[in-house]
N, C-alpha and C positions, 0 to 999 in steps of 0.2 A: 248189085247188092251194096248197100251203104255200110261202111266200116266205121265203128267208133273205137277210139282208143282212150281208155281211162288211165290217168296217171296221177298217183298220189304225190303230194309235194309238201314237205315240211322243211322249212329253212333251206330252200333250193335256189336262192337267187343267183348263185354262180353257175349252176348246172343248166337251168332252164333255157337260156337263149340258144346255146349250141344244140341241145337236145331237140327243142321244138322246131328250130329252123331246119335242121337236118331231116327230121321226121317229115315235115311238110314237103320239103323238096323231093324226097324219095317217093312219097305217095302221089304227088303231082306228076312226077316223071312217069310213074307206072299207070297213070290215068285212073286211079282208084277214088271213087266218091267217098268222102270221109268227113269226120269231125274229130278234133283232138280235144278231149275233155280233161281238164286238169282240176283236181280237187286240192285247193289250198287248205291244208289241215291246221288252220289257225296259226300260221307261221309267225315267228317273233322277229324275223328279219324283214327284208324288202321284197319278199316273194310276191306279195299282192301287187306292188307297184310295177315289178318286172312283168307280171302277167298283163297288167293294164297296158303297158307299152307294147308288148309283143302282140297283143290283139290287134293293134293298128297295122302290124306288118304281116300277120298270118290270118287270112280271112276265115279259115276253118277252125280257129281256136275259140273255144268257149271255156269258161272257168267258173268254179263255184268256191265259196268259202264255207268250210265245215266249222261252225262255231263250237261244236262239241256235242257229245263226247268225242275226244280225239284219239288217234292211234292209227297205225297202218291199215288195219282191217276196216275200221270205221270210215277212213277216207276213201277206200276203194268201194265200200258199200254205198257211200254217198254218191259216188259217180255212177255205180251200177243202177241206182234208182232213177237216174236222170238222163242217161244217154238215149239217143234217138235212132241209132243205126239198126241194121238187120243182124249184125254180129258185133261183138265187142272183144277187144284185146286189152289185156292188162300189161302195162309197161312201166318201167321205172323212170324217174325224172333225171337220174344221174348218168344217162347214156350207157348204162351197163348192158342194155338190150340193143340189138341191131335192127335198124329200120329195114335193111335188106332181108333179114329173117322174117320180119312182119309181112313183107310183100309175098314171100314164099308161103307163109302160113295162109294168107288170104287166098292166094291162087289154089292152094291145096284144098281148102274148104269149098271153094266154088266148083272146082273140077270134080271133086268126089262127093259133094253134098254131105260132108261130115257135120255132126253136131258140135264137135270140138276138134281143135288141132293143138296138140301138146308139144312143147319143146323139150328136148333133152340135151344137156351139155355133156352127157356121158355115153354117147353112142358114136359110131363112126361118123365123122364130119362135125361133131360137137367140139367146142373149145372153151376153155376157161383161161383167163389172163389175170394173174395177180390175185388169185383166190386165197384168202387167209387160211393157213393150214389147219388151225383148230376148228374153223367153221366147216372146212371141207371134210374133216374126219367125222364130225357130228352129222353133216349132211348125208354122208353115205350110210351111216348107221340108220337114220330115220327112214331114208328112202328104200333101202334094201329090206328093212323090216316091213314096211308097207307092201312092197312087191311080193314078199314071201307069204305074209299072213293073209293078205287079201287075194293072193293068187292072180295078180294083174301083171301082164307083161310090159311093165313100164317102170323106169328107174329114177324119175326126177319129179316126184309129186310136189316138192317144196319150191320148185322153179316157178316163180310168179308169172313168167312170160308164157301166156296161153291165150288161145282164141276160142270164143264160144258163140254159138248162135244166140240170138235174143231169146228164143223159146227155151233154150237150154238153161240160160241164167235164171229165167223165170221159174223153171222147173226145179231149181236147186233150193228154193225157199223151204223153210226159214234158214237164212244164213246167220250163223251165230258168232263167228270169230271176230273179236275186236282188234286183233293184232296180226302178227306174221303167220299165225296158224291158219289164217284165211286161205293161204295158198294150198295147204294140205286139204282143207275142207272142201273147196270147190272141185278140185280134181277127183278126189276120192268119191264124193257124192255123185258126180257126173257118171262115173263108171258103174258104181253100185246101182244107180237108178236106171241103167240101161241105155245111156246115150252113147252113140258110137264115136270113135275118135281115131285120128291118125297121129303119128309121131314123126316129127322132123328134127334133125339136129339143129341146135342153135348155139350161138356164142355168148359168152358173158365176160365183161371187162369191168374190173374194179373201178370205183368212182375216182374222178380227178379231184373233186372238191368236197369239202365237208367230211362228215363221218356217218357211218351207218347207224341207224337207230335200233338195230337188232341187239337185244341184250340176252345172251344165251341162257344165263341163269334164270331169268324171269320166264323165258319161253318154254323151258322143258316141260313144266306141268301143263301149259296151255296146249302144246302139241299132243301131249299124252291124253288130255281130255278129248280133243277132236278125234284122235285115233280110236279111243274107246267108243265115242259117240257113233262114229261111222261103222265100227265093228258091230255094235248093237243093232244098228239099222240093217246092216247086211244080213244078219242071221235071225233077227226077230221081228222085222217090220212086215214080213210076208208080202213084200212088193207093193205096199200101200202108197209109196212115194214114187214108184217107177214111172218112166216115160210112158205116156199114153200113145199108143200106135193107132 
């Protein structure tokens, strides 16, 4: 089963070399057929030149440039429309996600034939390193609200690091979110629409270079919109979008 990894990148010239070399080495060592798909989200630094140089060193690297509209969600959606694997993982360009965890996710999906494998940083074995306290506080409010209201035994919906089968991603259309609320939309819709999932612990490490593009004040209403959208689908769509068995 071929694995695709979609990585959004905006002004990540410093992070990409270590991230992509480490990821490639881990996947090669594990013998996993793969492609690494980076979406350059119209970066203003030398991200594009860095990717051009890295492609000479990493044979499984492909990259695209999203001319616009731009944003975290748009960049991921751009990659999700173009990957060629049988399953696809979403990872960050800043090395906050662990390639070792990705190998574990892939093996779990293959062994259990799961539609999705979700990561959680907040179960036994999960780990967060240098997570900003104000973001952690808001993270737990949003995720616990989703767990309780949707009655889903999972506590890390906003964790971007997840693995989906190709058929699952296609079954989540239409994907609406243009920004970080995409992480909530994909996982909530997958569960609501009847796709099965496994949960594994994963680690998260704060970025070494640059700064996060997440702006909490701007994201509140966007998360709320997706929350309501998924709530309406769950209770009023009468299963029209559910997985076809």
